[in-house]
N, C-alpha and C positions, 0 to 999 in steps of 0.2 A: 196546558193544552187547550186553546179552543176546538169542540168539536163541527167536521166540517156539514154544515146545516146542508147538505145537494142535493139529497134524494127525491124529490116529489114524486116520486111514481108507485100508487101502491103495489104493496109487495115482489119490489124494488131491492131486497135489504141490501145485493152486494153494486147495487150500479146505480153510483152519480153522475147525475145527469151532470152534475158540476162540471167536475171531472171531464163529461162527456162535450163538455162547453164548452174547456177550453182548448180544444181538438180545431187542428185547421177545416176544412167543406173536404181538404183530399184525403184528410185522416180517415175522417168519418165515414166520407166514403167510401170505404176501401174496408170499415168496420161494419160496415152492409154488403159492402160483396162477400165478408168473408159470414157471414149469416147468413146471407144466402136471401136477400131484402131485392126481393123484384123492385125495380122501379128505382133504385135507387140515385141514379143521373137523372134524375128529375127532379130531385126532394130541394129545399131547398135547406137552412141549416139547425134548423126548429124544429121540422119535418124528422131528418137525422138524427136527430137526439132524442125527441121521443119514440122512432122505429126502430133505431138501434139499439135504448132503454128493455124497452119491450122484449126486441127478440135476447136481450143476453139472459133478460132473466126467469126464458124459458113463455111467458105468456099467452107469444104470437107464434110458437113452433106446427099452428092447428096449417098457417097461411103463407108458413113460407119456400116451404118445396112445392112450386109450384112450375115444375120442369123449367128449360133453359133458363133462370134469375140471369147466370149475368150472358149472354146474348142478350137474351130480351132488353137489358141494361144496356146493352151498343148499340140499340138498333134503335128503342130511345133516345136515346144522346144523339144521334147520326138527324136525322130531321128528312123532311121527308123525298129531300135531295139524295141522303145517304151524306153528306157534304161534298158535291160536286161542286162547284159553281157552277149559276145559271148566265145561260146568256141571252143576250138579243141587241133589237137593232142604236140599242146605247150604250153597250159598254164599255168601258174606258181606254182608253189605248193603258193606262194601268194596271187595270184587269190582263187582256193582253201580257202581259208583263213577267205576272203575275204568279209565282209558285200554288199547286193550287197544294191546297192542308185538305188529307179525306180522313184522316183520322191520328188518335193524340197518340199515339207513338209515329205520326211522319213530322221530319225536325229538316230544317231551313240548309239547304241547299250549300248557303255565306253570313257570314253576320251579313245587318242591315237587308237581306232578301226581300222586297216586296212578297206580300204571304198572301191568297185568298181562300175562304172555307164559306157551306154552307153550319158545317158538323157543328151543332148545339155542345157537345162535349168541351169540344177545340176551344171555343167559345169562350164559356162560363170558365173552362181553366183560366187559360188568358186574363181575364179577365179577373179572375179571381185572386193569379198570386201577381196582383197589383196593383187591391183594396180590392177595384172597382166593382160599385153596383150597377146590377138595370133603372135605367130610367128615363125617363118618359119630359118633353120640355112641358112644362104649363102655357093651357091657354095655347095649346096648339092639336088639342083633341078633336075629332071628326065625333060628334056623339057620344056611341061610349063607346067609339075603340081612343085609344091609346093613340098621341101627336107623334111628333116630333120624336125618337129613340135616340137616346145618351147611354154613356156607359162615368157613371159617377165616379171617378179617382179622388174626390175628397176637397174640392178644390171649389171657391165662393159662388157659388152661380145659384143663384138663392131660388135659380126661376126648373130648377131642374125637381123632380117625384120621381122618390121611389119606388118602383117596382115587382113582382115576380118576375120568378125568371120566365115562369108557363106563362103569365100573360104574355113578358118580350118575346119573347123567340114566339109567339100563337101570332103576335104580329109582323114581326120576323119573313115567316115562311109567305105571310097573309099577302102582302106584300112585295113575295117576288125578290128581296136583297140579297144583298153580295156582303159580307165581311172583308172586307178589305184591310191587312194589319200588318204590324210588326215585332217578330220577335226581340231583336234590337237590333240598334241604328249600328250604322257602316263601323263606331268605332269599340260598338263588343260593351255596350251599357243597352241595359234596357232600357225598352221604346212602348211606352204608352203611346204608341199610333194609332189610331184605325179612324174608317170612316166606311157607310155604306153606303151599296149602291143601288137603285132596280137598275136593269138593264134593257128592262119595256120601254122607259122616260127617262127622260135627263133627272127628274128630283125623284130622289130619293126620302 
């Protein structure tokens, strides 16, 4: 049998980065929380792989015990509004009738329920469960700022450019947006429906 060529991190003989990369992002985040890595909810997959590999090898032992790592990660994931819906003069009717979600523990009241949140980790988990990637529409940029925000579910839209979650959420918060979405359609099937709304003006 061929040996696994998985470990690219020096001094980590028992940690296979290949195996870590085969894990789902939410599994990696759980590994990171177990290792008390602070800020795991804000990391991308490759960052999680590197940090978990370092923590498991003991290379980063001096940095991990810096207080309330779990609560810090939760706070970081909530966003500046704590997950609460932003309201304004141009709030849509769909926002008014949506169930507010302020935690990853919140469940829809029923199948097909319209949901709304500003909680970063709720949005990220929803997207990643559907293999969605944060993206922006090419040609809509404003100087150095991202243009129209989207989530790419692997379609054929050549105008979408993938970006990091940190940049996506920074723009999301800067524009004061709400994330309106569904977990399931009324027939119980998983839904990819979402839209972004700025309650302070008509165009998001």
